[in-house]
N, C-alpha and C positions, 0 to 999 in steps of 0.2 A: 504494499500498501503505498501512498506515495505520501508525504506529509509537506503541509503547509505553511509558510511564515505568513502572517495576516500585516503588513506596514498599514497604518492610516494614512492615507493624502490629505496635506493640506494646502493653502491656500495660496497665495501672492502676499495675504497679509499675515500668514502664519497662522490662520487661524482652521480649524479642523473642516473638512468639507461630508463629511459622513460618508465621503467611500473608503474603501481598502482594497490594495493592491497585494495579490500572494505571491509571493517570494519563493521557490523552490527548495525543499528544506536541502533538496542534494548536491544543491552549488551554494546555500547559503547558509548549512547547518554542519554543512562539510565537516571532516576531521583535520586540521591544517596540517599539512606537508608544510616544514621549516625548510628542511633539506631543499627544495624544488623552489620554492621562492627564490633563496639566497640563488642558487642556479638562472633565476629566470631575472632576476637582478645585477646579476652577474652579466647576464650577457647584453641586457640593453645598455649597462654602461661603458660595457666594452667596446659595443657599436655608434659609443659618441664618438670615439677615438678617432683621429686622420690618420694617425701612423703614416705620419709627412716625417719625421723626426731621420735626420742626418746629419752624420760630420764627416767631413773627406781626409781619407785616406792619403799614404803621404805617395802615392801618384796623382794623387789631385791636387796639393797644394801649391803653391806658385814657389819657386827656389828650382837656382843650379842643379843639374843630374852629374855633376862635374864631382871624383872624390877631391873631398878636404886637403891631403895629404898621402904621401906615400906610405904601402900598406906595414912597412918596416925601418926600424933605424929611427925614429924621430924619438923613443923613449914612450911615446905616449900608446894612448889605445888605438884600437882601427876604428876609423871611419869610414862610413860611405859618403851620402852628401847631404848637406844641408835640411833635406825634408822628413831626415832621418828622427823618428815620433819622439829621441830622447832630446831631442832643440826645441828650443822656443820657434813657432811658428812652421814647424814641423808637422808631418800627419797623424793620426789618432788612429791607434790599436785598439780592435774589438770594438768602436763604436755603434751605437744606431743604426739600420737600415732603414728606407721604410719598409712599411710592412702593416698587415691588416691583422686587426684583435678577436676578429668574428670569431664569436663561439658561435656552435650545432648543437641545436637543441630540436630532440623530437617533440611532432605537433601535440602530443597526449602529456609531455613534458611541458610543454606549456598553456593547456590547457587545464593542467594539476597547479597549478601555481597559481594560476587567476581565480580560481575557486577555491584553494587557498586561503588569498589575499583577501574574498570578497566575503569568506569566511570569518577570519580574522574581523574586518570590521564591524559583521551582525554582533558577533560576540561582544564588540566593544559597543553596542549600541547606538554604533556610526554611520549611519544611512538613511537617506532622510528621501521621502515621495514629496513632490512637489506638484502639484498639476500643470497641465502646458503653459508653460509662458509667450504670449503672444505683443507685442509689440508693434507699434502704428511705424517709428523711428526708434536707431538706437538713441541712445539716449542710458551713460552708465551711471547716474545718480539714481538713476530708475532702479536698475538693479544693485547696485548698492546695496536700497532703501529697501528690495527685500531678501535680501543676506538676512539686514539687520533684522528683519520682521522674522523669519526665522531663525532666529541667533546665533549664525556664524561669520557674520560679520567680522570676525577676531579669531577666526581656523582657518587654516588653508584645506581649499574646497576642491572638490573635482565635480563639475556639473557635466551629468551627461545627457546627452539629448540622440532621438534615434535618429534624426536626421539634420542635417545644416540646415540653422537659420540665421539669416546676414542677418537680422539686428539683433539679435540675442548676441551675436557671437562678436559684431562691434561691439557691444555693451558694455560684454565680460573682460576684453581681451586686455584692456587698460586697469583693469583690478586687480593688484601683485598676486595678492592671494587667494587668486581661482585660478584654475585651469580649467577650460570650456574643451571636451570631447566627444566625437562619437562613439554613441553603442559600439560598434563594429569595430573602432577604436583602439579598447580601454587596454590596456596591460600593466603587466604586475608592479612592474617601477613606478606607473602612476599611484596606483591603487595605494600598497606603501607609503608612497610619498605625501599621501592629502591625509587629514585630517578625519576631513570627515565627505564622504559620499552622498553628493546630491543626485539622484535621479526623476527627472522629470518622468512624469505617469505612464505619456505613450512607452517608453524607455523601460520602465519596470512592467508595463503588462508583458514584452516581450519576452522575459524573461520565464514569463507564467504559461505566455503561449507556444515557445518553444518545449517545452515541458509537455505540456499537452499533446503537440504533432509527436514527442518522445515516447507518449508513453502506447 
């Protein structure tokens, strides 16, 4: 038997609408797996690295290629050219070269990581559902007022919509504490990095509909 979690839907004033949405226990009530969360976050952060670091070897630095002095008879050590790594301005030994930091993770591992992260948010009562927000024009102040009504204005918020909305996106992108994402684009790092997950009613219903389709 599939168990559902009932979440109250709030309006933009922060008041109860009398409606609820069912979030599937299989996702939001699953036993979290800390290790897969670690792997998914590690992969995300590694993918942000450009990997363009580079130093010059002795073959690439400027400098004459002549031998500094003869091999024997000077009483000093043997020396090649001025580009020797031991000299100032010489090349670097075993320095970094451009390479990718990408880490491969299986799809099932990524999905389990997202489920685990969402489950932690549910355990911490850090998931809210707000009725779909419609704006006639972009207005950051209006969106900030909504956050204030929901009592999350001082927290790092991940605001999830089912599809792109120009006016809402333009209104929230200037709020430093808010990350607006599409439901299809959520990832483990963003979930873990936020303090509160705010789902629009349409986005929350997709979770329930997906579970019904699988049942």
